[in-house]
Biopython code that builds the backbone (N, CA, C, O; Angstrom):
import numpy as np
from Bio.PDB.StructureBuilder import StructureBuilder

atoms = [
    (1, "MET", "N", (-49.275, 78.812, -5.361)),
    (1, "MET", "CA", (-48.302, 78.701, -4.257)),
    (1, "MET", "C", (-47.444, 77.542, -4.365)),
    (1, "MET", "O", (-46.242, 77.606, -4.107)),
    (2, "LYS", "N", (-48.065, 76.409, -4.764)),
    (2, "LYS", "CA", (-47.251, 75.187, -4.998)),
    (2, "LYS", "C", (-46.330, 75.245, -6.115)),
    (2, "LYS", "O", (-45.226, 74.707, -6.037)),
    (3, "LYS", "N", (-46.733, 75.891, -7.195)),
    (3, "LYS", "CA", (-45.868, 76.085, -8.350)),
    (3, "LYS", "C", (-44.695, 76.967, -7.977)),
    (3, "LYS", "O", (-43.578, 76.605, -8.345)),
    (4, "LEU", "N", (-44.825, 78.036, -7.316)),
    (4, "LEU", "CA", (-43.835, 78.802, -6.933)),
    (4, "LEU", "C", (-42.763, 78.086, -6.014)),
    (4, "LEU", "O", (-41.554, 78.308, -6.080)),
    (5, "PHE", "N", (-43.343, 77.242, -5.190)),
    (5, "PHE", "CA", (-42.293, 76.344, -4.335)),
    (5, "PHE", "C", (-41.599, 75.386, -5.077)),
    (5, "PHE", "O", (-40.442, 75.117, -4.753)),
    (6, "ILE", "N", (-42.169, 74.791, -6.090)),
    (6, "ILE", "CA", (-41.561, 73.875, -7.037)),
    (6, "ILE", "C", (-40.396, 74.439, -7.749)),
    (6, "ILE", "O", (-39.298, 73.889, -7.838)),
    (7, "VAL", "N", (-40.754, 75.681, -8.292)),
    (7, "VAL", "CA", (-39.800, 76.416, -9.178)),
    (7, "VAL", "C", (-38.623, 76.919, -8.226)),
    (7, "VAL", "O", (-37.460, 76.863, -8.624)),
    (8, "LEU", "N", (-38.910, 77.361, -7.090)),
    (8, "LEU", "CA", (-37.861, 77.690, -6.073)),
    (8, "LEU", "C", (-36.917, 76.441, -5.689)),
    (8, "LEU", "O", (-35.705, 76.575, -5.518)),
    (9, "ALA", "N", (-37.560, 75.282, -5.579)),
    (9, "ALA", "CA", (-36.751, 74.072, -5.191)),
    (9, "ALA", "C", (-36.040, 73.660, -6.298)),
    (9, "ALA", "O", (-34.953, 73.120, -6.091)),
    (10, "VAL", "N", (-36.484, 73.823, -7.597)),
    (10, "VAL", "CA", (-35.589, 73.343, -8.744)),
    (10, "VAL", "C", (-34.471, 74.342, -8.901)),
    (10, "VAL", "O", (-33.355, 73.978, -9.272)),
    (11, "ALA", "N", (-34.738, 75.513, -8.643)),
    (11, "ALA", "CA", (-33.623, 76.641, -8.749)),
    (11, "ALA", "C", (-32.502, 76.355, -7.711)),
    (11, "ALA", "O", (-31.320, 76.392, -8.053)),
    (12, "SER", "N", (-32.881, 76.072, -6.452)),
    (12, "SER", "CA", (-32.043, 75.854, -5.463)),
    (12, "SER", "C", (-31.235, 74.600, -5.668)),
    (12, "SER", "O", (-30.078, 74.552, -5.249)),
    (13, "LEU", "N", (-31.747, 73.665, -6.242)),
    (13, "LEU", "CA", (-30.987, 72.430, -6.569)),
    (13, "LEU", "C", (-29.959, 72.740, -7.793)),
    (13, "LEU", "O", (-28.842, 72.231, -7.887)),
    (14, "GLY", "N", (-30.474, 73.571, -8.624)),
    (14, "GLY", "CA", (-29.496, 73.963, -9.671)),
    (14, "GLY", "C", (-28.333, 74.626, -9.105)),
    (14, "GLY", "O", (-27.242, 74.297, -9.571)),
    (15, "PHE", "N", (-28.370, 75.546, -8.136)),
    (15, "PHE", "CA", (-27.385, 76.285, -7.473)),
    (15, "PHE", "C", (-26.471, 75.252, -6.684)),
    (15, "PHE", "O", (-25.246, 75.296, -6.800)),
    (16, "VAL", "N", (-27.041, 74.423, -5.964)),
    (16, "VAL", "CA", (-26.225, 73.411, -5.180)),
    (16, "VAL", "C", (-25.426, 72.502, -6.088)),
    (16, "VAL", "O", (-24.259, 72.191, -5.845)),
    (17, "ALA", "N", (-26.096, 72.094, -7.133)),
    (17, "ALA", "CA", (-25.247, 71.238, -8.139)),
    (17, "ALA", "C", (-24.100, 71.906, -8.773)),
    (17, "ALA", "O", (-23.079, 71.252, -8.988)),
    (18, "CYS", "N", (-24.175, 73.157, -9.094)),
    (18, "CYS", "CA", (-23.137, 73.931, -9.749)),
    (18, "CYS", "C", (-22.040, 74.246, -8.670)),
    (18, "CYS", "O", (-20.885, 74.382, -9.075)),
    (19, "ASN", "N", (-22.298, 74.370, -7.373)),
    (19, "ASN", "CA", (-21.398, 74.624, -6.387)),
    (19, "ASN", "C", (-20.624, 73.424, -6.044)),
    (19, "ASN", "O", (-19.457, 73.578, -5.682)),
    (20, "ASN", "N", (-21.130, 72.252, -6.113)),
    (20, "ASN", "CA", (-20.405, 71.079, -5.849)),
    (20, "ASN", "C", (-19.397, 70.686, -6.862)),
    (20, "ASN", "O", (-18.437, 69.973, -6.570)),
    (21, "GLU", "N", (-19.610, 71.141, -8.033)),
    (21, "GLU", "CA", (-18.887, 70.697, -9.238)),
    (21, "GLU", "C", (-17.403, 71.216, -9.037)),
    (21, "GLU", "O", (-16.436, 70.463, -9.148)),
    (22, "SER", "N", (-17.303, 72.568, -8.732)),
    (22, "SER", "CA", (-15.944, 73.181, -8.537)),
    (22, "SER", "C", (-15.187, 72.468, -7.365)),
    (22, "SER", "O", (-13.971, 72.288, -7.436)),
    (23, "LYS", "N", (-15.938, 72.059, -6.270)),
    (23, "LYS", "CA", (-15.133, 71.509, -5.180)),
    (23, "LYS", "C", (-14.626, 70.099, -5.623)),
    (23, "LYS", "O", (-13.566, 69.675, -5.162)),
    (24, "VAL", "N", (-15.354, 69.372, -6.498)),
    (24, "VAL", "CA", (-14.893, 68.121, -6.959)),
    (24, "VAL", "C", (-13.725, 68.250, -7.847)),
    (24, "VAL", "O", (-12.854, 67.380, -7.833)),
    (25, "GLU", "N", (-13.647, 69.302, -8.637)),
    (25, "GLU", "CA", (-12.504, 69.502, -9.551)),
    (25, "GLU", "C", (-11.352, 69.793, -8.675)),
    (25, "GLU", "O", (-10.332, 69.130, -8.866)),
    (26, "GLU", "N", (-11.360, 70.741, -7.682)),
    (26, "GLU", "CA", (-10.386, 70.999, -6.863)),
    (26, "GLU", "C", (-9.717, 69.926, -6.161)),
    (26, "GLU", "O", (-8.498, 69.769, -6.103)),
    (27, "ALA", "N", (-10.717, 69.111, -5.566)),
    (27, "ALA", "CA", (-10.129, 67.878, -4.811)),
    (27, "ALA", "C", (-9.499, 66.874, -5.803)),
    (27, "ALA", "O", (-8.583, 66.143, -5.426)),
    (28, "SER", "N", (-9.987, 66.829, -7.095)),
    (28, "SER", "CA", (-9.343, 65.881, -8.096)),
    (28, "SER", "C", (-7.900, 66.431, -8.340)),
    (28, "SER", "O", (-6.920, 65.687, -8.288)),
    (29, "ASP", "N", (-7.818, 67.705, -8.597)),
    (29, "ASP", "CA", (-6.534, 68.261, -8.965)),
    (29, "ASP", "C", (-5.563, 68.187, -7.734)),
    (29, "ASP", "O", (-4.359, 68.008, -7.921)),
    (30, "SER", "N", (-6.081, 68.323, -6.498)),
    (30, "SER", "CA", (-5.121, 68.171, -5.334)),
    (30, "SER", "C", (-4.654, 66.777, -5.184)),
    (30, "SER", "O", (-3.505, 66.493, -4.842)),
    (31, "LEU", "N", (-5.595, 65.898, -5.456)),
    (31, "LEU", "CA", (-5.221, 64.375, -5.355)),
    (31, "LEU", "C", (-4.250, 63.954, -6.530)),
    (31, "LEU", "O", (-3.374, 63.105, -6.370)),
    (32, "THR", "N", (-4.450, 64.540, -7.587)),
    (32, "THR", "CA", (-3.549, 64.220, -8.829)),
    (32, "THR", "C", (-2.081, 64.759, -8.500)),
    (32, "THR", "O", (-1.088, 64.148, -8.895)),
    (33, "ASN", "N", (-2.000, 65.912, -7.769)),
    (33, "ASN", "CA", (-0.659, 66.473, -7.412)),
    (33, "ASN", "C", (-0.011, 65.665, -6.473)),
    (33, "ASN", "O", (1.189, 65.419, -6.594)),
    (34, "LYS", "N", (-0.761, 65.175, -5.440)),
    (34, "LYS", "CA", (-0.237, 64.332, -4.333)),
    (34, "LYS", "C", (0.262, 63.024, -5.074)),
    (34, "LYS", "O", (1.382, 62.576, -4.824)),
    (35, "VAL", "N", (-0.510, 62.469, -5.908)),
    (35, "VAL", "CA", (-0.021, 61.130, -6.432)),
    (35, "VAL", "C", (1.208, 61.298, -7.257)),
    (35, "VAL", "O", (2.149, 60.510, -7.162)),
    (36, "GLU", "N", (1.208, 62.464, -8.181)),
    (36, "GLU", "CA", (2.425, 62.593, -8.875)),
    (36, "GLU", "C", (3.660, 62.873, -8.096)),
    (36, "GLU", "O", (4.749, 62.474, -8.507)),
    (37, "GLU", "N", (3.529, 63.583, -6.919)),
    (37, "GLU", "CA", (4.670, 63.810, -5.981)),
    (37, "GLU", "C", (5.015, 62.558, -5.335)),
    (37, "GLU", "O", (6.204, 62.351, -5.094)),
    (38, "ALA", "N", (4.165, 61.718, -5.031)),
    (38, "ALA", "CA", (4.491, 60.452, -4.429)),
    (38, "ALA", "C", (5.159, 59.466, -5.343)),
    (38, "ALA", "O", (6.054, 58.713, -4.960)),
    (39, "ALA", "N", (4.672, 59.500, -6.610)),
    (39, "ALA", "CA", (5.389, 58.674, -7.625)),
    (39, "ALA", "C", (6.694, 59.115, -7.899)),
    (39, "ALA", "O", (7.620, 58.305, -7.943)),
    (40, "GLY", "N", (6.870, 60.381, -8.100)),
    (40, "GLY", "CA", (8.230, 60.973, -8.284)),
    (40, "GLY", "C", (9.291, 60.584, -7.135)),
    (40, "GLY", "O", (10.432, 60.178, -7.355)),
    (41, "ALA", "N", (8.755, 60.766, -5.976)),
    (41, "ALA", "CA", (9.671, 60.337, -4.797)),
    (41, "ALA", "C", (10.056, 58.927, -4.794)),
    (41, "ALA", "O", (11.212, 58.575, -4.556)),
    (42, "ALA", "N", (9.001, 58.024, -5.085)),
    (42, "ALA", "CA", (9.235, 56.541, -5.188)),
    (42, "ALA", "C", (10.257, 56.272, -6.296)),
    (42, "ALA", "O", (11.217, 55.516, -6.149)),
    (43, "LYS", "N", (9.985, 56.931, -7.385)),
    (43, "LYS", "CA", (11.040, 56.726, -8.618)),
    (43, "LYS", "C", (12.316, 57.064, -8.205)),
    (43, "LYS", "O", (13.226, 56.267, -8.437)),
    (44, "ASP", "N", (12.587, 58.299, -7.529)),
    (44, "ASP", "CA", (13.910, 58.697, -7.156)),
    (44, "ASP", "C", (14.573, 57.583, -6.188)),
    (44, "ASP", "O", (15.711, 57.140, -6.345)),
    (45, "SER", "N", (13.781, 57.247, -5.279)),
    (45, "SER", "CA", (14.132, 56.209, -4.270)),
    (45, "SER", "C", (14.681, 54.976, -4.918)),
    (45, "SER", "O", (15.790, 54.518, -4.640)),
    (46, "ILE", "N", (13.867, 54.463, -5.786)),
    (46, "ILE", "CA", (14.252, 53.163, -6.460)),
    (46, "ILE", "C", (15.450, 53.501, -7.327)),
    (46, "ILE", "O", (16.372, 52.685, -7.320)),
    (47, "THR", "N", (15.557, 54.513, -8.017)),
    (47, "THR", "CA", (16.781, 54.793, -8.875)),
    (47, "THR", "C", (18.018, 54.845, -7.908)),
    (47, "THR", "O", (19.032, 54.224, -8.225)),
    (48, "SER", "N", (17.976, 55.483, -6.870)),
    (48, "SER", "CA", (19.127, 55.576, -6.082)),
    (48, "SER", "C", (19.510, 54.088, -5.446)),
    (48, "SER", "O", (20.694, 53.774, -5.316)),
    (49, "ILE", "N", (18.505, 53.250, -5.084)),
    (49, "ILE", "CA", (18.789, 52.006, -4.630)),
    (49, "ILE", "C", (19.499, 51.073, -5.787)),
    (49, "ILE", "O", (20.452, 50.325, -5.571)),
    (50, "GLY", "N", (18.902, 51.250, -6.957)),
    (50, "GLY", "CA", (19.407, 50.602, -8.132)),
    (50, "GLY", "C", (20.935, 51.051, -8.488)),
    (50, "GLY", "O", (21.798, 50.251, -8.847)),
    (51, "ASP", "N", (21.117, 52.330, -8.348)),
    (51, "ASP", "CA", (22.566, 52.810, -8.583)),
    (51, "ASP", "C", (23.595, 52.216, -7.528)),
    (51, "ASP", "O", (24.736, 51.852, -7.811)),
    (52, "SER", "N", (23.018, 52.175, -6.273)),
    (52, "SER", "CA", (23.903, 51.644, -5.248)),
    (52, "SER", "C", (24.194, 50.149, -5.402)),
    (52, "SER", "O", (25.302, 49.627, -5.273)),
    (53, "ALA", "N", (23.044, 49.537, -5.696)),
    (53, "ALA", "CA", (23.335, 48.014, -5.997)),
    (53, "ALA", "C", (24.316, 47.717, -7.250)),
    (53, "ALA", "O", (25.150, 46.812, -7.219)),
    (54, "ALA", "N", (24.140, 48.517, -8.275)),
    (54, "ALA", "CA", (25.031, 48.338, -9.420)),
    (54, "ALA", "C", (26.401, 48.671, -9.049)),
    (54, "ALA", "O", (27.295, 48.002, -9.567)),
    (55, "SER", "N", (26.688, 49.551, -8.277)),
    (55, "SER", "CA", (28.127, 49.999, -7.894)),
    (55, "SER", "C", (28.737, 48.860, -7.033)),
    (55, "SER", "O", (29.898, 48.499, -7.229)),
    (56, "LYS", "N", (27.961, 48.298, -6.085)),
    (56, "LYS", "CA", (28.385, 47.246, -5.286)),
    (56, "LYS", "C", (28.653, 45.929, -6.108)),
    (56, "LYS", "O", (29.610, 45.214, -5.812)),
    (57, "ILE", "N", (27.811, 45.618, -7.131)),
    (57, "ILE", "CA", (27.980, 44.464, -8.022)),
    (57, "ILE", "C", (29.234, 44.754, -8.868)),
    (57, "ILE", "O", (30.004, 43.817, -9.079)),
    (58, "ASP", "N", (29.478, 45.862, -9.325)),
    (58, "ASP", "CA", (30.618, 46.136, -10.076)),
    (58, "ASP", "C", (31.948, 45.963, -9.219)),
    (58, "ASP", "O", (32.970, 45.447, -9.672)),
    (59, "SER", "N", (31.823, 46.417, -8.034)),
    (59, "SER", "CA", (33.136, 46.342, -7.116)),
    (59, "SER", "C", (33.309, 44.887, -6.780)),
    (59, "SER", "O", (34.469, 44.475, -6.751)),
    (60, "VAL", "N", (32.358, 44.068, -6.529)),
    (60, "VAL", "CA", (32.498, 42.688, -6.304)),
    (60, "VAL", "C", (33.000, 41.924, -7.365)),
    (60, "VAL", "O", (33.830, 41.028, -7.209)),
    (61, "THR", "N", (32.451, 42.303, -8.593)),
    (61, "THR", "CA", (32.933, 41.612, -9.858)),
    (61, "THR", "C", (34.325, 41.951, -10.211)),
    (61, "THR", "O", (35.061, 41.097, -10.705)),
    (62, "LYS", "N", (34.721, 43.157, -9.982)),
    (62, "LYS", "CA", (36.182, 43.509, -10.134)),
    (62, "LYS", "C", (37.085, 42.811, -9.188)),
    (62, "LYS", "O", (38.161, 42.341, -9.559)),
    (63, "ALA", "N", (36.632, 42.736, -7.900)),
    (63, "ALA", "CA", (37.468, 42.010, -6.958)),
    (63, "ALA", "C", (37.580, 40.462, -7.326)),
    (63, "ALA", "O", (38.647, 39.854, -7.232)),
    (64, "ALA", "N", (36.450, 39.907, -7.730)),
    (64, "ALA", "CA", (36.510, 38.441, -8.062)),
    (64, "ALA", "C", (37.438, 38.186, -9.275)),
    (64, "ALA", "O", (38.241, 37.255, -9.353)),
    (65, "THR", "N", (37.216, 39.154, -10.225)),
    (65, "THR", "CA", (38.145, 39.142, -11.447)),
    (65, "THR", "C", (39.693, 39.209, -11.203)),
    (65, "THR", "O", (40.508, 38.478, -11.765)),
    (66, "ASP", "N", (39.998, 40.227, -10.248)),
    (66, "ASP", "CA", (41.380, 40.397, -9.805)),
    (66, "ASP", "C", (41.897, 39.199, -9.118)),
    (66, "ASP", "O", (43.045, 38.810, -9.333)),
    (67, "SER", "N", (41.008, 38.528, -8.205)),
    (67, "SER", "CA", (41.434, 37.394, -7.503)),
    (67, "SER", "C", (41.753, 36.121, -8.482)),
    (67, "SER", "O", (42.678, 35.336, -8.274)),
    (68, "LEU", "N", (40.884, 36.045, -9.531)),
    (68, "LEU", "CA", (41.149, 34.887, -10.424)),
    (68, "LEU", "C", (42.335, 35.066, -11.279)),
    (68, "LEU", "O", (42.920, 34.070, -11.705)),
    (69, "LYS", "N", (42.751, 36.294, -11.573)),
    (69, "LYS", "CA", (43.885, 36.610, -12.459)),
    (69, "LYS", "C", (45.180, 36.244, -11.646)),
    (69, "LYS", "O", (46.204, 36.071, -12.306)),
    (70, "LYS", "N", (45.235, 36.114, -10.344)),
    (70, "LYS", "CA", (46.418, 35.899, -9.559)),
    (70, "LYS", "C", (46.739, 34.410, -9.521)),
    (70, "LYS", "O", (47.721, 34.006, -8.898)),
]
sb = StructureBuilder()
sb.init_structure("model")
sb.init_model(0)
sb.init_chain("A")
sb.init_seg("    ")
for serial, (resi, resn, name, xyz) in enumerate(atoms, 1):
    if name == "N":
        sb.init_residue(resn, " ", resi, " ")
    sb.init_atom(name, np.array(xyz, "f"), 0.0, 1.0, " ", f" {name:<3s}", serial, name[0])
structure = sb.get_structure()
Protein backbone atom coordinates (compact mmCIF):
# COMPACT_ATOMS: atom_id res chain seq x y z
CA MET A 1 0.00 0.00 0.00
CA LYS A 2 2.83 2.42 0.86
CA LYS A 3 4.57 1.67 -2.45
CA LEU A 4 1.39 2.38 -4.39
CA PHE A 5 0.95 5.67 -2.55
CA ILE A 6 4.55 6.69 -3.34
CA VAL A 7 4.14 5.78 -7.01
CA LEU A 8 0.93 7.81 -7.26
CA ALA A 9 2.56 10.77 -5.46
CA VAL A 10 5.53 10.77 -7.86
CA ALA A 11 3.22 10.49 -10.88
CA SER A 12 1.05 13.38 -9.69
CA LEU A 13 4.16 15.54 -9.19
CA GLY A 14 5.18 14.75 -12.76
CA PHE A 15 1.82 15.92 -14.08
CA VAL A 16 1.92 19.09 -12.02
CA ALA A 17 5.47 19.91 -13.16
CA CYS A 18 4.53 19.48 -16.82
CA ASN A 19 1.44 21.65 -16.46
CA ASN A 20 3.32 24.58 -14.92
CA GLU A 21 5.90 24.64 -17.70
CA SER A 22 3.43 25.74 -20.39
CA LYS A 23 2.03 28.52 -18.20
CA VAL A 24 5.53 29.87 -17.60
CA GLU A 25 6.24 29.90 -21.34
CA GLU A 26 2.97 31.72 -22.09
CA ALA A 27 3.66 34.31 -19.39
CA SER A 28 7.18 34.81 -20.72
CA ASP A 29 5.93 35.30 -24.28
CA SER A 30 3.28 37.76 -23.10
CA LEU A 31 5.81 39.74 -21.09
CA THR A 32 8.23 39.81 -24.03
CA ASN A 33 5.50 41.20 -26.31
CA LYS A 34 4.58 43.90 -23.79
CA VAL A 35 8.22 44.94 -23.38
CA GLU A 36 8.73 45.10 -27.15
CA GLU A 37 5.60 47.23 -27.57
CA ALA A 38 6.67 49.61 -24.81
CA ALA A 39 10.18 49.90 -26.26
CA GLY A 40 8.77 50.65 -29.72
CA ALA A 41 6.48 53.34 -28.34
CA ALA A 42 9.33 54.93 -26.39
CA LYS A 43 11.56 54.88 -29.47
CA ASP A 44 8.87 56.57 -31.58
CA SER A 45 8.32 59.21 -28.91
CA ILE A 46 12.02 59.99 -28.60
CA THR A 47 12.40 60.15 -32.37
CA SER A 48 9.58 62.68 -32.71
CA ILE A 49 11.01 64.81 -29.89
CA GLY A 50 14.44 64.72 -31.54
CA ASP A 51 13.00 65.71 -34.92
CA SER A 52 11.08 68.57 -33.35
CA ALA A 53 14.18 69.83 -31.53
CA ALA A 54 16.27 69.57 -34.71
CA SER A 55 13.77 71.65 -36.69
CA LYS A 56 13.68 74.33 -33.96
CA ILE A 57 17.48 74.47 -33.85
CA ASP A 58 17.62 74.79 -37.64
CA SER A 59 15.12 77.66 -37.64
CA VAL A 60 16.95 79.51 -34.86
CA THR A 61 20.29 79.01 -36.62
CA LYS A 62 18.86 80.33 -39.88
CA ALA A 63 17.38 83.36 -38.12
CA ALA A 64 20.68 84.10 -36.39
CA THR A 65 22.61 83.74 -39.65
CA ASP A 66 20.19 86.06 -41.44
CA SER A 67 20.45 88.70 -38.72
CA LEU A 68 24.27 88.59 -38.81
CA LYS A 69 24.31 89.08 -42.60
CA LYS A 70 22.43 92.39 -42.27
